[in-house]
Backbone as a ProteinNet text record, in pm:
[ID]
protein_1_A
[PRIMARY]
MCHIQRVTLEQFVLAVEKCPEREDRAVLHKFCKLYSIHLLYEDRAWYLENNYITAAMAKELRVAHIKYCQETRAHALEVVEAFRHPANCVHAPIAGIPNDRMPWAYCPENGTVPVSKL
[TERTIARY]
3426.5	3304.5	3344.6	3289.2	3325.3	3245.4	3287.6	3229.5	3078.6	3033	2890.6	2807.7	2861.7	2790.4	2779.7	2886.9	2884.9	2784.5	2784.9	2691.9	2547.4	2524.8	2390.6	2343.6	2430.9	2395.3	2366.7	2450	2427.1	2291.5	2257.8	2129.8	2012.4	2034.3	1931.2	1903.3	2009.2	1993.9	1918	1953.6	1884.7	1737	1708	1569.1	1487.6	1547.9	1478	1449.2	1545.8	1526.8	1416.2	1397.9	1296.4	1158	1146.7	1017.2	918.7	803.4	710.1	632.2	610.9	534.1	626.1	596.2	681.9	691.3	578.2	578.2	658.5	642.6	718.2	866.9	896.6	1036.3	1101.8	1027.8	1081.4	1111.7	1022.1	1043.8	1162.4	1167.3	1278.5	1411.4	1407.6	1529.1	1585.6	1497.7	1542.7	1605.7	1543.2	1599.9	1734.5	1746.3	1872.6	1982.1	1947.9	2044.4	2081.9	1981.6	2008.6	2104.4	2081.7	2168.9	2311.7	2326.5	2461.1	2532.4	2461.1	2522.5	2553.6	2466.6	2490.2	2618.5	2641.1	2763.8	2887.5	2883.7	2996.9	3010	2897	2896.4	2954.4	2921.2	2972.8	3124.9	3183.7	3328.5	3401.2	3338.6	3398.8	3534.1	3556.1	3686	3796.6	3768.8	3869.1	3898.8	3792.3	3811.2	3891	3867.6	3944.3	4090.6	4116	4253	4334.2	4268	4337.1	4323.4	4278.8	4269.5	4180.2	4076.2	3978.5	3876.8	3852.8	3763.7	3827.7	3778.4	3826	3730.6	3769.3	3682.7	3551.7	3560.1	3438.9	3346.2	3403.6	3322.6	3257.3	3329.3	3272.5	3153	3164.2	3051.4	2933.8	2962.1	2856.1	2786.8	2864.6	2805.5	2706.2	2743.9	2655.8	2526.7	2538.6	2420.3	2331.5	2392.2	2315.2	2248.2	2319.3	2265.1	2141.2	2149.3	2034.8	1920.2	1953	1851.6	1772.3	1841.8	1772	1699.7	1749.9	1675.3	1542	1543.7	1420.8	1326.9	1381.6	1298.4	1232.3	1300.3	1247.3	1163.4	1171	1100.9	951.1	888.8	744	705.4	797.4	768.9	820.8	890.2	958.1	863.2	756	663.9	594.5	565	501.7	591.9	720.5	815	832.5	843.6	858.4	735	616.1	492.4	484.5	549.3	549.5	618.4	705.7	773.3	690.7	574.4	478	536.7	616.8	665.7	549.6	545.6	439	444.7	328.9	319.7	405.5	415.3	493.8	643.2	687	827.9	855	751.3	766.5	747.5	673.9	640.7	759.6	849.7	966.3	947.1	992.8	978.7	1044.8	1153.4	1222.7	1139.6	1041.6	954.8	840.7	843	738.6	618.8	636.2	528.7	565.8	489.7	527.5	526.8	613.1	625.4	644.6	556.8	564.3	693.5	752.1	874.6	998.6	990.9	1107.3	1066.5	1014.8	972.3	1089	1208.9	1327.4	1362.2	1314.4	1350.1	1246	1137.5	1028.4	1069.7	1058.7	1092.5	968.6	887.5	765.8	796.5	695	706.7	764.1	726.3	770	913.7	979.3	1121.5	1151.8	1051.4	1078.5	1108.1	1204.9	1245.8	1223.3	1147.4	1124.2	1253	1258	1375.5	1377.5	1495.3	1511.2	1485.2	1420.7	1395.5	1494.6	1598.1	1699.4	1798.4
-13713.7	-13769.4	-13881.5	-13874.9	-13977	-14105.9	-14209.9	-14343.1	-14345.1	-14287	-14293.6	-14217.1	-14107.2	-14032.8	-14115.4	-14184.3	-14268.7	-14382.1	-14446.2	-14556.7	-14505.5	-14390.8	-14332.2	-14302.3	-14244.8	-14212.8	-14340.4	-14442.6	-14569.2	-14629.6	-14626.2	-14681.1	-14596.6	-14466.8	-14376.3	-14410.6	-14429.9	-14465.3	-14597.1	-14696.9	-14826.1	-14812.7	-14732.2	-14712.9	-14644.3	-14547	-14476.8	-14574.1	-14658.4	-14755.5	-14855.7	-14888.2	-14985.9	-14925.4	-14794.5	-14728	-14772.9	-14827.5	-14882.1	-14776.4	-14659.7	-14554.3	-14466.1	-14454.5	-14378.2	-14231.1	-14169.9	-14028.7	-14006.3	-14095.3	-14084.9	-14105.6	-14199.5	-14226.4	-14102.6	-14030.9	-13909.5	-13802.1	-13786.2	-13687.8	-13728.7	-13855.4	-13903.2	-13895	-13914.8	-13903.6	-13761.3	-13661.4	-13522.6	-13498.5	-13555.6	-13540.6	-13612.3	-13724.3	-13798	-13715.5	-13654.1	-13567.5	-13449.4	-13391.5	-13279.7	-13322.6	-13438.9	-13487.7	-13508.3	-13567.9	-13592.2	-13461.8	-13367.4	-13238	-13162.7	-13174.6	-13109.3	-13160.8	-13291	-13347.1	-13288.8	-13279.8	-13221.8	-13072.7	-13003.7	-12859.7	-12825.6	-12906	-12882.5	-12889.5	-12978.3	-12999.5	-12943	-12848.9	-12797.3	-12731.8	-12670.6	-12607.9	-12713.4	-12827	-12933.9	-12985.1	-13005.3	-13052.9	-12952.1	-12823	-12719.1	-12721.3	-12726.3	-12725.6	-12844.4	-12955.9	-13077.3	-13105.3	-13004.6	-13008.3	-13119.7	-13154.3	-13250.1	-13179.8	-13051	-12970.8	-12835.2	-12766.7	-12632.2	-12530.3	-12403.9	-12297.7	-12293.5	-12316.3	-12317.3	-12431.2	-12546.2	-12659.7	-12629.8	-12560.4	-12523.3	-12430.5	-12337.7	-12248.8	-12327.6	-12426	-12510.2	-12590.4	-12634.7	-12705.7	-12615.7	-12489.6	-12394.9	-12376.1	-12358.6	-12341	-12464.8	-12582.5	-12707.6	-12723.9	-12687.2	-12697.8	-12610.1	-12488.1	-12396.8	-12448.6	-12499.7	-12552.7	-12665.8	-12761.6	-12875	-12836	-12735.7	-12684.5	-12627.5	-12552	-12494.2	-12601.7	-12702.5	-12808.7	-12896.2	-12916.3	-13004.3	-12929.3	-12798.6	-12717.4	-12749.2	-12760.5	-12784.6	-12919.8	-13012.8	-13148.4	-13174.7	-13077.4	-13100.4	-13144	-13069.8	-13106.5	-13238.9	-13264.6	-13391.3	-13510.1	-13496.5	-13604.1	-13617.8	-13506.2	-13511.3	-13575.3	-13539.1	-13596	-13746.7	-13796.2	-13940.3	-14017.4	-13948.7	-14012.8	-14003.7	-13939	-13927.7	-13865.4	-13762.1	-13685.8	-13604.8	-13582.7	-13499.8	-13358.7	-13295.7	-13163.3	-13059.7	-13068.3	-12968.1	-12979.2	-13089.7	-13105.5	-13051.8	-13035.8	-12995	-12845	-12782.4	-12640.7	-12552.2	-12538	-12453.5	-12321.4	-12212.7	-12083.2	-12079.6	-12150.6	-12149.1	-12214.7	-12296.3	-12360.9	-12269	-12144.9	-12050.4	-12056.6	-12119.5	-12131	-12040.7	-11932.5	-11836.9	-11898.7	-11847.8	-11893.8	-11770.3	-11749	-11630	-11621.6	-11735.1	-11734.3	-11703.2	-11719.5	-11693.9	-11618	-11496.4	-11424.2	-11390.4	-11382	-11349.5	-11460.2	-11582.4	-11695.2	-11722.5	-11648	-11671.2	-11628.6	-11719.2	-11690.5	-11712.2	-11607.1	-11623.6	-11645.4	-11684.6	-11717.5	-11602.9	-11478.1	-11367.2	-11325	-11386.2	-11360.9	-11246.8	-11177.4	-11070.5	-11131.8	-11075.3	-11126.5	-11016.2	-11041.7	-10938.9	-10903.2	-10780.8	-10732	-10795.5	-10835.2	-10896.1	-10793.7	-10837	-10749.3	-10776.6	-10850.4	-10882.1	-10771.2
-12899.9	-12845	-12748.9	-12629.4	-12531.7	-12556.6	-12491.1	-12513.3	-12490.1	-12378.8	-12347	-12449.4	-12502.1	-12605.4	-12733.6	-12768.5	-12888.2	-12873	-12757	-12731.9	-12733.5	-12671.4	-12670.4	-12812.1	-12892.3	-13030.8	-13110.1	-13093.1	-13163.5	-13126	-12997.8	-12952	-13001.7	-13008.7	-13061.6	-13208.1	-13285.5	-13427.2	-13441.2	-13361.5	-13367	-13329.7	-13227.7	-13185.6	-13294.8	-13361.9	-13470.3	-13584.2	-13618.4	-13726.7	-13695	-13567.1	-13526.4	-13506.9	-13514.5	-13493.1	-13601.3	-13562.3	-13660.9	-13741.2	-13683.2	-13750.3	-13833.7	-13962.6	-14054.2	-14013.6	-13976.8	-13937.8	-13810.4	-13713.3	-13588.7	-13614.5	-13703.1	-13737.4	-13799.4	-13883.1	-13946	-13841.2	-13744.4	-13637.9	-13551.8	-13512.9	-13430.4	-13504.9	-13635.1	-13716	-13707.7	-13709.1	-13695.8	-13558.4	-13454.7	-13320.5	-13309.8	-13377.2	-13377.2	-13445.9	-13558.7	-13626.3	-13537.8	-13471.1	-13380.7	-13270.7	-13213.2	-13106.6	-13157	-13273.7	-13325.7	-13358.2	-13418	-13448.6	-13319.8	-13221.5	-13092.4	-13027.2	-13034.5	-12977.1	-13044.5	-13175.6	-13248.6	-13218.9	-13212.7	-13189.1	-13051.8	-12951	-12815.5	-12810.3	-12887.7	-12882	-13003.3	-13073.8	-13196.3	-13172.4	-13057	-13027.8	-13024.8	-12962.7	-12958.1	-13098.3	-13178.4	-13315.6	-13398.6	-13375	-13446	-13403.9	-13274.4	-13223.1	-13272.6	-13292.6	-13334.8	-13484.6	-13557.5	-13704	-13759.4	-13684.5	-13737	-13826.4	-13796.9	-13879.2	-13905.9	-14007.9	-14040.1	-13978.1	-13983.5	-13932.3	-14011	-14140	-14222.8	-14181.6	-14149.7	-14105.5	-13970.3	-13882.4	-13752.5	-13771.2	-13866.4	-13896.1	-13952.2	-14036.6	-14092	-13981.6	-13881.5	-13767.6	-13695.1	-13676	-13608.1	-13687.2	-13818.1	-13903.7	-13897.5	-13904.9	-13899.1	-13762.5	-13656.4	-13521.1	-13508.1	-13554.3	-13548.5	-13635.3	-13752.5	-13844.1	-13778.7	-13718.5	-13658.1	-13529.1	-13458.6	-13342.7	-13388.8	-13498.3	-13551.6	-13604.3	-13670.8	-13727.6	-13621.4	-13510	-13405.8	-13302.9	-13304.2	-13204.5	-13198.9	-13313.3	-13318.5	-13258	-13255.4	-13207.4	-13066.5	-13007.9	-12880	-12769.2	-12746.9	-12639.4	-12667.7	-12793.3	-12832.3	-12796.1	-12823.9	-12792.8	-12642.6	-12573.1	-12427.4	-12363.9	-12413.4	-12359	-12382	-12484.5	-12510.6	-12397.7	-12323.5	-12210.1	-12082.5	-12091.7	-11981.7	-11854.8	-11874.2	-11759.1	-11702.1	-11571.3	-11513.6	-11572.2	-11587.4	-11649.5	-11577.7	-11446.2	-11373.9	-11403	-11458.7	-11495.8	-11636.2	-11714.5	-11854.4	-11871.9	-11786.8	-11803.6	-11768.3	-11861.4	-11843.9	-11917.1	-11859.3	-11926	-12063.7	-12079.4	-12207.7	-12317.4	-12279.6	-12376.9	-12419.4	-12369.7	-12405.8	-12313.7	-12199.1	-12100.6	-11983.8	-11960.7	-11855.7	-11717	-11633.1	-11496	-11409.2	-11311.4	-11226.8	-11147.1	-11114.4	-11035	-11117.4	-11251.6	-11336.8	-11463.8	-11451.5	-11572.4	-11664.5	-11610.1	-11689.9	-11787.7	-11764.3	-11850.7	-11958.3	-11956.9	-12052.8	-12193.3	-12289.2	-12428.9	-12513.5	-12533.1	-12612.3	-12759.8	-12831.5	-12974.5	-13056.2	-13025.4	-13108.7	-13083.1	-12986.7	-12964.1	-12868.1	-12816.4	-12721	-12586.4	-12520.1	-12390.1	-12287.2	-12180.3	-12080.1	-12007.3	-11957.6	-11885.7	-11747.5	-11704.9	-11573.4	-11464	-11357.7	-11242.8	-11131.4	-11160	-11058.6	-11045.2
[MASK]
++++++++++++++++++++++++++++++++++++++++++++++++++++++++++++++++++++++++++++++++++++++++++++++++++++++++++++++++++++++

């Protein structure tokens, strides 16, 4: 993990601890865990090569990464909206919101993916 990632994670943890609303803190805590697991998951090959983790631990990272992605999915737009980004910046096909210019990227709730016309 590089320095900026460590600092970002530390600040994220502090921000979650300072959150005054218990329900919001619980949601942010899940996102914080997702971020920390994501950092480890991204560099799992390096950790394996240097014997910091075992193959079994790398598999557990993948399972945990998927678990927290699923747990935070329901809250993703709510958290993004809290930052007051314009709607046109949030409407991504991968979020399950269709886009005529990129139908190949649309991922609906039921998991079916349309065939690319490219």
